[in-house]
PDBQT receptor file of N, H, CA, C and O in Angstrom, charges set to zero:
ATOM      1  N   UNK A   1      34.711 139.218  66.065  1.00  0.00    +0.000 N 
ATOM      2  CA  UNK A   1      35.550 140.446  65.844  1.00  0.00    +0.000 C 
ATOM      3  C   UNK A   1      37.049 140.146  66.443  1.00  0.00    +0.000 C 
ATOM      4  O   UNK A   1      37.271 139.829  67.612  1.00  0.00    +0.000 OA
ATOM      5  N   UNK A   2      38.008 140.305  65.436  1.00  0.00    +0.000 N 
ATOM      6  H   UNK A   2      37.828 140.562  64.487  1.00  0.00    +0.000 HD
ATOM      7  CA  UNK A   2      39.337 139.880  65.499  1.00  0.00    +0.000 C 
ATOM      8  C   UNK A   2      39.856 141.046  67.137  1.00  0.00    +0.000 C 
ATOM      9  O   UNK A   2      39.487 142.200  67.351  1.00  0.00    +0.000 OA
ATOM     10  N   UNK A   3      40.861 140.095  68.080  1.00  0.00    +0.000 N 
ATOM     11  H   UNK A   3      41.161 139.157  67.907  1.00  0.00    +0.000 HD
ATOM     12  CA  UNK A   3      41.167 140.945  68.983  1.00  0.00    +0.000 C 
ATOM     13  C   UNK A   3      42.763 141.579  68.345  1.00  0.00    +0.000 C 
ATOM     14  O   UNK A   3      43.440 140.905  67.568  1.00  0.00    +0.000 OA
ATOM     15  N   UNK A   4      43.126 142.768  68.759  1.00  0.00    +0.000 N 
ATOM     16  H   UNK A   4      42.576 143.316  69.390  1.00  0.00    +0.000 HD
ATOM     17  CA  UNK A   4      44.464 143.179  68.310  1.00  0.00    +0.000 C 
ATOM     18  C   UNK A   4      45.698 142.849  69.419  1.00  0.00    +0.000 C 
ATOM     19  O   UNK A   4      45.712 143.536  70.440  1.00  0.00    +0.000 OA
ATOM     20  N   UNK A   5      46.504 142.039  69.277  1.00  0.00    +0.000 N 
ATOM     21  H   UNK A   5      46.492 141.481  68.448  1.00  0.00    +0.000 HD
ATOM     22  CA  UNK A   5      47.792 142.753  70.283  1.00  0.00    +0.000 C 
ATOM     23  C   UNK A   5      48.721 143.038  70.020  1.00  0.00    +0.000 C 
ATOM     24  O   UNK A   5      49.033 142.721  68.872  1.00  0.00    +0.000 OA
ATOM     25  N   UNK A   6      49.669 143.721  70.762  1.00  0.00    +0.000 N 
ATOM     26  H   UNK A   6      49.415 143.978  71.695  1.00  0.00    +0.000 HD
ATOM     27  CA  UNK A   6      50.651 144.540  70.836  1.00  0.00    +0.000 C 
ATOM     28  C   UNK A   6      51.421 143.994  71.607  1.00  0.00    +0.000 C 
ATOM     29  O   UNK A   6      52.286 144.870  71.639  1.00  0.00    +0.000 OA
ATOM     30  N   UNK A   7      51.776 143.230  72.248  1.00  0.00    +0.000 N 
ATOM     31  H   UNK A   7      51.074 142.519  72.222  1.00  0.00    +0.000 HD
ATOM     32  CA  UNK A   7      53.046 142.586  72.940  1.00  0.00    +0.000 C 
ATOM     33  C   UNK A   7      53.559 141.350  72.456  1.00  0.00    +0.000 C 
ATOM     34  O   UNK A   7      52.742 140.508  72.827  1.00  0.00    +0.000 OA
ATOM     35  N   UNK A   8      54.535 140.751  71.783  1.00  0.00    +0.000 N 
ATOM     36  H   UNK A   8      55.198 141.436  71.482  1.00  0.00    +0.000 HD
ATOM     37  CA  UNK A   8      55.193 139.836  71.308  1.00  0.00    +0.000 C 
ATOM     38  C   UNK A   8      55.125 138.857  72.137  1.00  0.00    +0.000 C 
ATOM     39  O   UNK A   8      54.552 137.857  71.706  1.00  0.00    +0.000 OA
ATOM     40  N   UNK A   9      55.665 138.803  73.567  1.00  0.00    +0.000 N 
ATOM     41  H   UNK A   9      56.131 139.615  73.918  1.00  0.00    +0.000 HD
ATOM     42  CA  UNK A   9      55.274 137.995  74.748  1.00  0.00    +0.000 C 
ATOM     43  C   UNK A   9      53.771 137.188  74.651  1.00  0.00    +0.000 C 
ATOM     44  O   UNK A   9      53.712 135.977  74.439  1.00  0.00    +0.000 OA
ATOM     45  N   UNK A  10      52.518 138.084  74.847  1.00  0.00    +0.000 N 
ATOM     46  H   UNK A  10      52.566 139.068  75.020  1.00  0.00    +0.000 HD
ATOM     47  CA  UNK A  10      51.706 137.617  74.530  1.00  0.00    +0.000 C 
ATOM     48  C   UNK A  10      51.259 136.619  73.528  1.00  0.00    +0.000 C 
ATOM     49  O   UNK A  10      50.840 135.476  73.708  1.00  0.00    +0.000 OA
ATOM     50  N   UNK A  11      51.435 137.282  72.450  1.00  0.00    +0.000 N 
ATOM     51  H   UNK A  11      51.776 138.210  72.304  1.00  0.00    +0.000 HD
ATOM     52  CA  UNK A  11      51.619 136.242  71.215  1.00  0.00    +0.000 C 
ATOM     53  C   UNK A  11      52.246 135.354  71.128  1.00  0.00    +0.000 C 
ATOM     54  O   UNK A  11      52.007 134.744  70.086  1.00  0.00    +0.000 OA
ATOM     55  N   UNK A  12      53.082 134.868  71.799  1.00  0.00    +0.000 N 
ATOM     56  H   UNK A  12      53.276 135.364  72.646  1.00  0.00    +0.000 HD
ATOM     57  CA  UNK A  12      53.888 133.784  71.770  1.00  0.00    +0.000 C 
ATOM     58  C   UNK A  12      53.293 133.009  73.148  1.00  0.00    +0.000 C 
ATOM     59  O   UNK A  12      53.799 131.942  73.496  1.00  0.00    +0.000 OA
ATOM     60  N   UNK A  13      52.400 133.499  73.759  1.00  0.00    +0.000 N 
ATOM     61  H   UNK A  13      51.989 134.366  73.476  1.00  0.00    +0.000 HD
ATOM     62  CA  UNK A  13      52.066 132.879  74.821  1.00  0.00    +0.000 C 
ATOM     63  C   UNK A  13      50.098 132.206  74.486  1.00  0.00    +0.000 C 
ATOM     64  O   UNK A  13      49.531 131.238  74.994  1.00  0.00    +0.000 OA
ATOM     65  N   UNK A  14      49.592 133.194  73.491  1.00  0.00    +0.000 N 
ATOM     66  H   UNK A  14      50.053 133.980  73.079  1.00  0.00    +0.000 HD
ATOM     67  CA  UNK A  14      48.471 132.594  72.554  1.00  0.00    +0.000 C 
ATOM     68  C   UNK A  14      48.840 131.564  71.794  1.00  0.00    +0.000 C 
ATOM     69  O   UNK A  14      48.046 130.628  71.698  1.00  0.00    +0.000 OA
ATOM     70  N   UNK A  15      49.841 131.515  71.243  1.00  0.00    +0.000 N 
ATOM     71  H   UNK A  15      50.486 132.275  71.321  1.00  0.00    +0.000 HD
ATOM     72  CA  UNK A  15      49.986 130.344  69.884  1.00  0.00    +0.000 C 
ATOM     73  C   UNK A  15      50.040 128.921  70.973  1.00  0.00    +0.000 C 
ATOM     74  O   UNK A  15      49.715 127.827  70.512  1.00  0.00    +0.000 OA
ATOM     75  N   UNK A  16      50.368 129.020  72.070  1.00  0.00    +0.000 N 
ATOM     76  H   UNK A  16      50.632 129.909  72.444  1.00  0.00    +0.000 HD
ATOM     77  CA  UNK A  16      50.109 127.461  72.800  1.00  0.00    +0.000 C 
ATOM     78  C   UNK A  16      48.995 126.962  72.416  1.00  0.00    +0.000 C 
ATOM     79  O   UNK A  16      48.925 125.789  72.046  1.00  0.00    +0.000 OA
ATOM     80  N   UNK A  17      47.740 127.936  72.448  1.00  0.00    +0.000 N 
ATOM     81  H   UNK A  17      47.797 128.888  72.749  1.00  0.00    +0.000 HD
ATOM     82  CA  UNK A  17      46.571 127.345  72.867  1.00  0.00    +0.000 C 
ATOM     83  C   UNK A  17      45.786 127.866  71.456  1.00  0.00    +0.000 C 
ATOM     84  O   UNK A  17      44.563 127.982  71.388  1.00  0.00    +0.000 OA
ATOM     85  N   UNK A  18      46.741 128.163  70.319  1.00  0.00    +0.000 N 
ATOM     86  H   UNK A  18      47.735 128.069  70.374  1.00  0.00    +0.000 HD
ATOM     87  CA  UNK A  18      46.128 127.899  69.101  1.00  0.00    +0.000 C 
ATOM     88  C   UNK A  18      45.568 126.729  68.367  1.00  0.00    +0.000 C 
ATOM     89  O   UNK A  18      45.591 125.557  68.744  1.00  0.00    +0.000 OA
ATOM     90  N   UNK A  19      45.004 127.261  67.139  1.00  0.00    +0.000 N 
ATOM     91  H   UNK A  19      44.986 128.213  66.833  1.00  0.00    +0.000 HD
ATOM     92  CA  UNK A  19      44.753 125.944  65.996  1.00  0.00    +0.000 C 
ATOM     93  C   UNK A  19      45.722 126.264  64.758  1.00  0.00    +0.000 C 
ATOM     94  O   UNK A  19      45.838 125.537  63.771  1.00  0.00    +0.000 OA
ATOM     95  N   UNK A  20      46.226 127.167  64.921  1.00  0.00    +0.000 N 
ATOM     96  H   UNK A  20      46.132 127.757  65.723  1.00  0.00    +0.000 HD
ATOM     97  CA  UNK A  20      46.877 127.893  63.736  1.00  0.00    +0.000 C 
ATOM     98  C   UNK A  20      47.670 128.813  63.891  1.00  0.00    +0.000 C 
ATOM     99  O   UNK A  20      47.668 129.230  65.049  1.00  0.00    +0.000 OA
ATOM    100  N   UNK A  21      48.766 129.620  62.820  1.00  0.00    +0.000 N 
ATOM    101  H   UNK A  21      48.767 129.282  61.879  1.00  0.00    +0.000 HD
ATOM    102  CA  UNK A  21      49.151 130.561  62.419  1.00  0.00    +0.000 C 
ATOM    103  C   UNK A  21      48.796 131.098  61.365  1.00  0.00    +0.000 C 
ATOM    104  O   UNK A  21      49.215 130.210  60.622  1.00  0.00    +0.000 OA
ATOM    105  N   UNK A  22      48.325 131.897  60.626  1.00  0.00    +0.000 N 
ATOM    106  H   UNK A  22      47.984 132.618  61.229  1.00  0.00    +0.000 HD
ATOM    107  CA  UNK A  22      47.993 132.537  59.437  1.00  0.00    +0.000 C 
ATOM    108  C   UNK A  22      48.769 134.016  59.011  1.00  0.00    +0.000 C 
ATOM    109  O   UNK A  22      48.234 135.109  59.193  1.00  0.00    +0.000 OA
ATOM    110  N   UNK A  23      50.137 133.833  58.407  1.00  0.00    +0.000 N 
ATOM    111  H   UNK A  23      50.571 132.945  58.259  1.00  0.00    +0.000 HD
ATOM    112  CA  UNK A  23      51.003 135.005  57.864  1.00  0.00    +0.000 C 
ATOM    113  C   UNK A  23      50.590 135.434  56.646  1.00  0.00    +0.000 C 
ATOM    114  O   UNK A  23      50.548 134.660  55.690  1.00  0.00    +0.000 OA
ATOM    115  N   UNK A  24      50.243 136.710  56.559  1.00  0.00    +0.000 N 
ATOM    116  H   UNK A  24      50.277 137.338  57.336  1.00  0.00    +0.000 HD
ATOM    117  CA  UNK A  24      50.219 137.762  55.235  1.00  0.00    +0.000 C 
ATOM    118  C   UNK A  24      51.418 138.570  55.523  1.00  0.00    +0.000 C 
ATOM    119  O   UNK A  24      51.594 139.281  56.513  1.00  0.00    +0.000 OA
ATOM    120  N   UNK A  25      52.164 138.385  54.606  1.00  0.00    +0.000 N 
ATOM    121  H   UNK A  25      52.022 137.808  53.802  1.00  0.00    +0.000 HD
ATOM    122  CA  UNK A  25      52.987 139.307  53.921  1.00  0.00    +0.000 C 
ATOM    123  C   UNK A  25      52.417 140.736  53.178  1.00  0.00    +0.000 C 
ATOM    124  O   UNK A  25      51.590 140.772  52.266  1.00  0.00    +0.000 OA
ATOM    125  N   UNK A  26      52.940 141.642  53.679  1.00  0.00    +0.000 N 
ATOM    126  H   UNK A  26      53.612 141.613  54.419  1.00  0.00    +0.000 HD
ATOM    127  CA  UNK A  26      52.225 142.916  52.768  1.00  0.00    +0.000 C 
ATOM    128  C   UNK A  26      53.474 143.449  52.121  1.00  0.00    +0.000 C 
ATOM    129  O   UNK A  26      54.183 142.639  51.523  1.00  0.00    +0.000 OA
ATOM    130  N   UNK A  27      53.839 144.751  52.168  1.00  0.00    +0.000 N 
ATOM    131  H   UNK A  27      53.263 145.409  52.653  1.00  0.00    +0.000 HD
ATOM    132  CA  UNK A  27      54.893 145.541  51.416  1.00  0.00    +0.000 C 
ATOM    133  C   UNK A  27      55.651 145.643  52.512  1.00  0.00    +0.000 C 
ATOM    134  O   UNK A  27      56.639 144.931  52.688  1.00  0.00    +0.000 OA
ATOM    135  N   UNK A  28      55.313 146.401  53.214  1.00  0.00    +0.000 N 
ATOM    136  H   UNK A  28      54.510 146.980  53.071  1.00  0.00    +0.000 HD
ATOM    137  CA  UNK A  28      55.969 146.824  54.073  1.00  0.00    +0.000 C 
ATOM    138  C   UNK A  28      56.153 146.226  55.546  1.00  0.00    +0.000 C 
ATOM    139  O   UNK A  28      57.212 146.526  56.098  1.00  0.00    +0.000 OA
ATOM    140  N   UNK A  29      55.182 145.350  56.309  1.00  0.00    +0.000 N 
ATOM    141  H   UNK A  29      54.322 145.106  55.860  1.00  0.00    +0.000 HD
ATOM    142  CA  UNK A  29      54.923 145.162  57.299  1.00  0.00    +0.000 C 
ATOM    143  C   UNK A  29      53.931 143.480  57.312  1.00  0.00    +0.000 C 
ATOM    144  O   UNK A  29      53.361 143.220  56.252  1.00  0.00    +0.000 OA
ATOM    145  N   UNK A  30      53.822 142.743  58.147  1.00  0.00    +0.000 N 
ATOM    146  H   UNK A  30      54.285 142.955  59.008  1.00  0.00    +0.000 HD
ATOM    147  CA  UNK A  30      53.605 141.163  58.219  1.00  0.00    +0.000 C 
ATOM    148  C   UNK A  30      52.434 141.253  59.239  1.00  0.00    +0.000 C 
ATOM    149  O   UNK A  30      52.485 141.879  60.297  1.00  0.00    +0.000 OA
ATOM    150  N   UNK A  31      51.251 140.460  58.722  1.00  0.00    +0.000 N 
ATOM    151  H   UNK A  31      51.210 139.951  57.863  1.00  0.00    +0.000 HD
ATOM    152  CA  UNK A  31      49.886 140.315  59.331  1.00  0.00    +0.000 C 
ATOM    153  C   UNK A  31      50.501 138.493  60.532  1.00  0.00    +0.000 C 
ATOM    154  O   UNK A  31      51.217 137.556  60.177  1.00  0.00    +0.000 OA
ATOM    155  N   UNK A  32      50.097 138.635  61.304  1.00  0.00    +0.000 N 
ATOM    156  H   UNK A  32      49.516 139.396  61.593  1.00  0.00    +0.000 HD
ATOM    157  CA  UNK A  32      50.294 137.226  62.014  1.00  0.00    +0.000 C 
ATOM    158  C   UNK A  32      48.693 136.994  62.840  1.00  0.00    +0.000 C 
ATOM    159  O   UNK A  32      48.303 137.697  63.773  1.00  0.00    +0.000 OA
ATOM    160  N   UNK A  33      47.907 135.809  62.214  1.00  0.00    +0.000 N 
ATOM    161  H   UNK A  33      48.224 135.238  61.457  1.00  0.00    +0.000 HD
ATOM    162  CA  UNK A  33      47.211 135.630  63.005  1.00  0.00    +0.000 C 
ATOM    163  C   UNK A  33      46.492 134.554  63.591  1.00  0.00    +0.000 C 
ATOM    164  O   UNK A  33      45.874 133.802  62.837  1.00  0.00    +0.000 OA
ATOM    165  N   UNK A  34      46.476 134.365  64.796  1.00  0.00    +0.000 N 
ATOM    166  H   UNK A  34      46.978 134.976  65.409  1.00  0.00    +0.000 HD
ATOM    167  CA  UNK A  34      46.272 133.293  65.539  1.00  0.00    +0.000 C 
ATOM    168  C   UNK A  34      45.092 133.288  65.743  1.00  0.00    +0.000 C 
ATOM    169  O   UNK A  34      44.456 134.286  66.082  1.00  0.00    +0.000 OA
ATOM    170  N   UNK A  35      44.487 131.840  65.518  1.00  0.00    +0.000 N 
ATOM    171  H   UNK A  35      45.003 131.029  65.243  1.00  0.00    +0.000 HD
ATOM    172  CA  UNK A  35      42.620 131.399  65.724  1.00  0.00    +0.000 C 
ATOM    173  C   UNK A  35      42.662 130.335  66.957  1.00  0.00    +0.000 C 
ATOM    174  O   UNK A  35      42.982 129.152  66.839  1.00  0.00    +0.000 OA
ATOM    175  N   UNK A  36      42.376 130.815  67.848  1.00  0.00    +0.000 N 
ATOM    176  H   UNK A  36      42.116 131.776  67.944  1.00  0.00    +0.000 HD
ATOM    177  CA  UNK A  36      42.294 129.783  69.188  1.00  0.00    +0.000 C 
ATOM    178  C   UNK A  36      40.231 129.494  69.240  1.00  0.00    +0.000 C 
ATOM    179  O   UNK A  36      39.338 130.041  68.594  1.00  0.00    +0.000 OA
ATOM    180  N   UNK A  37      40.206 128.809  69.917  1.00  0.00    +0.000 N 
ATOM    181  H   UNK A  37      40.932 128.365  70.442  1.00  0.00    +0.000 HD
ATOM    182  CA  UNK A  37      38.830 128.182  70.216  1.00  0.00    +0.000 C 
ATOM    183  C   UNK A  37      37.587 129.637  70.161  1.00  0.00    +0.000 C 
ATOM    184  O   UNK A  37      36.502 129.634  69.580  1.00  0.00    +0.000 OA
ATOM    185  N   UNK A  38      38.014 130.417  70.717  1.00  0.00    +0.000 N 
ATOM    186  H   UNK A  38      38.895 130.419  71.190  1.00  0.00    +0.000 HD
ATOM    187  CA  UNK A  38      36.942 131.148  71.006  1.00  0.00    +0.000 C 
ATOM    188  C   UNK A  38      37.129 132.708  69.977  1.00  0.00    +0.000 C 
ATOM    189  O   UNK A  38      36.100 133.352  69.769  1.00  0.00    +0.000 OA
ATOM    190  N   UNK A  39      38.496 133.229  69.379  1.00  0.00    +0.000 N 
ATOM    191  H   UNK A  39      39.332 132.706  69.548  1.00  0.00    +0.000 HD
ATOM    192  CA  UNK A  39      38.620 134.740  68.917  1.00  0.00    +0.000 C 
ATOM    193  C   UNK A  39      39.950 134.025  67.957  1.00  0.00    +0.000 C 
ATOM    194  O   UNK A  39      40.449 132.910  67.804  1.00  0.00    +0.000 OA
ATOM    195  N   UNK A  40      40.130 135.291  67.491  1.00  0.00    +0.000 N 
ATOM    196  H   UNK A  40      39.724 136.197  67.615  1.00  0.00    +0.000 HD
ATOM    197  CA  UNK A  40      40.805 135.352  66.571  1.00  0.00    +0.000 C 
ATOM    198  C   UNK A  40      41.418 136.523  67.168  1.00  0.00    +0.000 C 
ATOM    199  O   UNK A  40      40.893 137.536  67.632  1.00  0.00    +0.000 OA
ATOM    200  N   UNK A  41      43.012 136.078  67.032  1.00  0.00    +0.000 N 
ATOM    201  H   UNK A  41      43.438 135.255  66.655  1.00  0.00    +0.000 HD
ATOM    202  CA  UNK A  41      43.986 137.308  67.685  1.00  0.00    +0.000 C 
ATOM    203  C   UNK A  41      44.970 138.054  66.633  1.00  0.00    +0.000 C 
ATOM    204  O   UNK A  41      45.712 137.238  66.087  1.00  0.00    +0.000 OA
ATOM    205  N   UNK A  42      45.202 139.602  66.137  1.00  0.00    +0.000 N 
ATOM    206  H   UNK A  42      44.599 140.265  66.581  1.00  0.00    +0.000 HD
ATOM    207  CA  UNK A  42      45.868 139.688  64.901  1.00  0.00    +0.000 C 
ATOM    208  C   UNK A  42      47.249 140.029  65.850  1.00  0.00    +0.000 C 
ATOM    209  O   UNK A  42      47.336 139.911  67.072  1.00  0.00    +0.000 OA
ATOM    210  N   UNK A  43      48.596 140.621  64.623  1.00  0.00    +0.000 N 
ATOM    211  H   UNK A  43      48.525 140.717  63.630  1.00  0.00    +0.000 HD
ATOM    212  CA  UNK A  43      49.415 141.131  65.646  1.00  0.00    +0.000 C 
ATOM    213  C   UNK A  43      50.397 141.369  64.819  1.00  0.00    +0.000 C 
ATOM    214  O   UNK A  43      51.151 140.421  64.598  1.00  0.00    +0.000 OA
ATOM    215  N   UNK A  44      50.699 142.814  64.063  1.00  0.00    +0.000 N 
ATOM    216  H   UNK A  44      50.087 143.584  64.243  1.00  0.00    +0.000 HD
ATOM    217  CA  UNK A  44      50.905 143.428  63.327  1.00  0.00    +0.000 C 
ATOM    218  C   UNK A  44      52.455 143.843  63.758  1.00  0.00    +0.000 C 
ATOM    219  O   UNK A  44      52.802 144.248  64.868  1.00  0.00    +0.000 OA
ATOM    220  N   UNK A  45      53.441 143.602  62.395  1.00  0.00    +0.000 N 
ATOM    221  H   UNK A  45      53.160 143.273  61.494  1.00  0.00    +0.000 HD
ATOM    222  CA  UNK A  45      54.958 143.855  62.854  1.00  0.00    +0.000 C 
ATOM    223  C   UNK A  45      55.898 143.915  61.656  1.00  0.00    +0.000 C 
ATOM    224  O   UNK A  45      55.742 143.197  60.668  1.00  0.00    +0.000 OA
ATOM    225  N   UNK A  46      56.800 144.731  61.779  1.00  0.00    +0.000 N 
ATOM    226  H   UNK A  46      56.926 145.313  62.581  1.00  0.00    +0.000 HD
ATOM    227  CA  UNK A  46      58.089 144.220  60.573  1.00  0.00    +0.000 C 
ATOM    228  C   UNK A  46      58.474 142.771  59.781  1.00  0.00    +0.000 C 
ATOM    229  O   UNK A  46      58.564 141.720  60.416  1.00  0.00    +0.000 OA
ATOM    230  N   UNK A  47      58.659 142.830  58.527  1.00  0.00    +0.000 N 
ATOM    231  H   UNK A  47      58.586 143.684  58.011  1.00  0.00    +0.000 HD
ATOM    232  CA  UNK A  47      59.475 141.635  59.026  1.00  0.00    +0.000 C 
ATOM    233  C   UNK A  47      59.983 140.570  59.265  1.00  0.00    +0.000 C 
ATOM    234  O   UNK A  47      59.692 139.391  59.066  1.00  0.00    +0.000 OA
ATOM    235  N   UNK A  48      61.035 141.283  59.863  1.00  0.00    +0.000 N 
ATOM    236  H   UNK A  48      61.272 142.241  60.025  1.00  0.00    +0.000 HD
ATOM    237  CA  UNK A  48      62.507 140.381  60.776  1.00  0.00    +0.000 C 
ATOM    238  C   UNK A  48      61.920 140.631  62.139  1.00  0.00    +0.000 C 
ATOM    239  O   UNK A  48      62.792 140.799  62.992  1.00  0.00    +0.000 OA
ATOM    240  N   UNK A  49      60.720 140.699  62.565  1.00  0.00    +0.000 N 
ATOM    241  H   UNK A  49      60.013 140.562  61.872  1.00  0.00    +0.000 HD
ATOM    242  CA  UNK A  49      60.289 140.475  63.878  1.00  0.00    +0.000 C 
ATOM    243  C   UNK A  49      59.605 139.055  63.575  1.00  0.00    +0.000 C 
ATOM    244  O   UNK A  49      60.018 138.028  64.112  1.00  0.00    +0.000 OA
ATOM    245  N   UNK A  50      58.436 139.072  62.599  1.00  0.00    +0.000 N 
ATOM    246  H   UNK A  50      58.100 139.906  62.162  1.00  0.00    +0.000 HD
ATOM    247  CA  UNK A  50      57.958 138.064  62.306  1.00  0.00    +0.000 C 
ATOM    248  C   UNK A  50      58.562 136.624  62.038  1.00  0.00    +0.000 C 
ATOM    249  O   UNK A  50      58.039 135.571  62.402  1.00  0.00    +0.000 OA
ATOM    250  N   UNK A  51      59.887 136.772  61.260  1.00  0.00    +0.000 N 
ATOM    251  H   UNK A  51      60.311 137.628  60.964  1.00  0.00    +0.000 HD
ATOM    252  CA  UNK A  51      60.277 136.058  60.875  1.00  0.00    +0.000 C 
ATOM    253  C   UNK A  51      61.254 135.012  62.878  1.00  0.00    +0.000 C 
ATOM    254  O   UNK A  51      61.391 133.834  63.207  1.00  0.00    +0.000 OA
ATOM    255  N   UNK A  52      61.544 136.064  63.406  1.00  0.00    +0.000 N 
ATOM    256  H   UNK A  52      61.433 137.021  63.139  1.00  0.00    +0.000 HD
ATOM    257  CA  UNK A  52      61.186 135.539  64.738  1.00  0.00    +0.000 C 
ATOM    258  C   UNK A  52      60.696 135.070  65.562  1.00  0.00    +0.000 C 
ATOM    259  O   UNK A  52      61.216 134.185  66.241  1.00  0.00    +0.000 OA
ATOM    260  N   UNK A  53      59.537 135.540  65.738  1.00  0.00    +0.000 N 
ATOM    261  H   UNK A  53      59.115 136.260  65.187  1.00  0.00    +0.000 HD
ATOM    262  CA  UNK A  53      58.585 135.254  66.256  1.00  0.00    +0.000 C 
ATOM    263  C   UNK A  53      57.919 133.702  65.710  1.00  0.00    +0.000 C 
ATOM    264  O   UNK A  53      57.387 132.900  66.477  1.00  0.00    +0.000 OA
ATOM    265  N   UNK A  54      58.047 133.541  64.558  1.00  0.00    +0.000 N 
ATOM    266  H   UNK A  54      58.480 134.192  63.935  1.00  0.00    +0.000 HD
ATOM    267  CA  UNK A  54      57.596 132.116  63.207  1.00  0.00    +0.000 C 
ATOM    268  C   UNK A  54      58.170 130.947  63.769  1.00  0.00    +0.000 C 
ATOM    269  O   UNK A  54      57.837 129.802  63.462  1.00  0.00    +0.000 OA
ATOM    270  N   UNK A  55      59.454 131.401  64.993  1.00  0.00    +0.000 N 
ATOM    271  H   UNK A  55      59.725 132.331  65.242  1.00  0.00    +0.000 HD
ATOM    272  CA  UNK A  55      60.292 130.227  64.720  1.00  0.00    +0.000 C 
ATOM    273  C   UNK A  55      59.879 129.495  66.388  1.00  0.00    +0.000 C 
ATOM    274  O   UNK A  55      59.858 128.352  66.845  1.00  0.00    +0.000 OA
ATOM    275  N   UNK A  56      59.554 131.054  66.987  1.00  0.00    +0.000 N 
ATOM    276  H   UNK A  56      59.571 131.983  66.616  1.00  0.00    +0.000 HD
ATOM    277  CA  UNK A  56      58.825 130.119  68.172  1.00  0.00    +0.000 C 
ATOM    278  C   UNK A  56      57.727 129.851  68.462  1.00  0.00    +0.000 C 
ATOM    279  O   UNK A  56      57.509 129.643  69.656  1.00  0.00    +0.000 OA
ATOM    280  N   UNK A  57      56.470 129.739  67.371  1.00  0.00    +0.000 N 
ATOM    281  H   UNK A  57      56.647 129.908  66.401  1.00  0.00    +0.000 HD
ATOM    282  CA  UNK A  57      55.081 129.486  67.363  1.00  0.00    +0.000 C 
ATOM    283  C   UNK A  57      55.185 127.725  67.839  1.00  0.00    +0.000 C 
ATOM    284  O   UNK A  57      56.295 127.192  67.816  1.00  0.00    +0.000 OA
ATOM    285  N   UNK A  58      54.440 127.238  68.091  1.00  0.00    +0.000 N 
ATOM    286  H   UNK A  58      53.539 127.671  68.110  1.00  0.00    +0.000 HD
ATOM    287  CA  UNK A  58      54.346 125.779  68.153  1.00  0.00    +0.000 C 
ATOM    288  C   UNK A  58      53.096 125.470  67.408  1.00  0.00    +0.000 C 
ATOM    289  O   UNK A  58      53.057 124.334  66.938  1.00  0.00    +0.000 OA
ATOM    290  N   UNK A  59      52.054 126.247  67.196  1.00  0.00    +0.000 N 
ATOM    291  H   UNK A  59      52.086 127.170  67.578  1.00  0.00    +0.000 HD
ATOM    292  CA  UNK A  59      51.033 125.439  66.280  1.00  0.00    +0.000 C 
ATOM    293  C   UNK A  59      51.354 125.837  64.620  1.00  0.00    +0.000 C 
ATOM    294  O   UNK A  59      52.415 126.336  64.244  1.00  0.00    +0.000 OA
ATOM    295  N   UNK A  60      50.425 125.565  63.903  1.00  0.00    +0.000 N 
ATOM    296  H   UNK A  60      49.563 125.160  64.209  1.00  0.00    +0.000 HD
ATOM    297  CA  UNK A  60      50.473 124.890  62.680  1.00  0.00    +0.000 C 
ATOM    298  C   UNK A  60      50.439 126.492  61.984  1.00  0.00    +0.000 C 
ATOM    299  O   UNK A  60      49.597 127.301  62.373  1.00  0.00    +0.000 OA
ATOM    300  N   UNK A  61      51.517 126.869  60.846  1.00  0.00    +0.000 N 
ATOM    301  H   UNK A  61      52.202 126.212  60.530  1.00  0.00    +0.000 HD
ATOM    302  CA  UNK A  61      51.745 128.101  60.261  1.00  0.00    +0.000 C 
ATOM    303  C   UNK A  61      51.270 127.856  58.994  1.00  0.00    +0.000 C 
ATOM    304  O   UNK A  61      51.709 126.870  58.404  1.00  0.00    +0.000 OA
ATOM    305  N   UNK A  62      50.329 128.674  58.381  1.00  0.00    +0.000 N 
ATOM    306  H   UNK A  62      49.972 129.476  58.861  1.00  0.00    +0.000 HD
ATOM    307  CA  UNK A  62      50.091 128.742  56.909  1.00  0.00    +0.000 C 
ATOM    308  C   UNK A  62      50.402 130.135  56.206  1.00  0.00    +0.000 C 
ATOM    309  O   UNK A  62      50.239 131.176  56.842  1.00  0.00    +0.000 OA
ATOM    310  N   UNK A  63      50.735 130.146  55.230  1.00  0.00    +0.000 N 
ATOM    311  H   UNK A  63      50.868 129.300  54.713  1.00  0.00    +0.000 HD
ATOM    312  CA  UNK A  63      51.235 131.220  54.476  1.00  0.00    +0.000 C 
ATOM    313  C   UNK A  63      50.059 131.796  53.659  1.00  0.00    +0.000 C 
ATOM    314  O   UNK A  63      49.448 131.044  52.899  1.00  0.00    +0.000 OA
ATOM    315  N   UNK A  64      49.740 132.992  53.770  1.00  0.00    +0.000 N 
ATOM    316  H   UNK A  64      50.236 133.602  54.387  1.00  0.00    +0.000 HD
ATOM    317  CA  UNK A  64      48.864 133.269  52.554  1.00  0.00    +0.000 C 
ATOM    318  C   UNK A  64      48.870 133.975  51.372  1.00  0.00    +0.000 C 
ATOM    319  O   UNK A  64      47.897 133.927  50.619  1.00  0.00    +0.000 OA
TER     320      UNK A  64
């Protein structure tokens, strides 16, 4: 089961341990999915915040 996170700081912390980050762009929002060894974490946000967060992510970024 994926776990949804709501904090930007937590998202950036988890990205250090993630294998990859999948980006799914919808009409008015963006879903960011971090895949770690045990869990899949999702973070929903608007496009401007997503672009800012993706600059700080250290893992591989996959656009869907």
